[in-house]
C-alpha positions, 0 to 999 in steps of 0.5 A: 078511716071508715065507719059503718053506719046503719043503712036505709032500704027503699023500694021505689013504687012503680019502678021496682028498683031496690035502693039501699042508702048509706051502705058505707061511709068513708072519710080521711084526714090525710091527703094520700094515698089517692086510691080507695078500694071497696069490696062488696058481698056480691059474688062475681059467680052470680049474674047481677046488675047494680050501681053504687054511687058516692056522694060527699065532699072533698076539701082537698080539691074544694069540690063536692063528690058525686060519682057512680060505678055501674057493674054487671057480675057475669056469673063466670067470675068476671065483673064488667063495668056498665057505666063509670061516671064521674061528675066531680070530686072523686073519680069512679076509676074502675071495677074488678073481681077480687081474688076470692071472687067478689065485685070490687070498685076503685076510686081515685082523687088528686087529693083526699085531704079531709074527704068524706062520702057515703055509698048508696046501692041501686039494684035492678029488680030482676037481680035480688041482692042486699049489697054491703061493703065488706072491706075498704082500703086507702092505698096506692094501688091503681090496679086490683087490690083485693 
């Protein structure tokens, strides 16, 4: 189940990076399916560099969640990974362009039993964009869902 929350915007003085905390939060009470897909409002037909990070807990694997997806939308309809990092609890499994041309991220965990996390967005200062999550789905799709 997903729940929309009020995001908090922060612009770090000196760095110019734009950070938006809690753009989305996601939680589940059941163990599976093990993939979760998130669709953003960032068009793959524009050039943008950004990162989305997940922070939370995963009771099913007895770990905290900390992972991140670095993305570059190419402007030609593609989405290129620029660093997928998994620290613990949830795998930053991939990025892709949806069938209607938006950047998506995919997460995977061995168990999602009582798991929950928030998503934060960080945008390079050269690429002004207010990132939001427009859809999410927990399913068994290891490839592109949207």
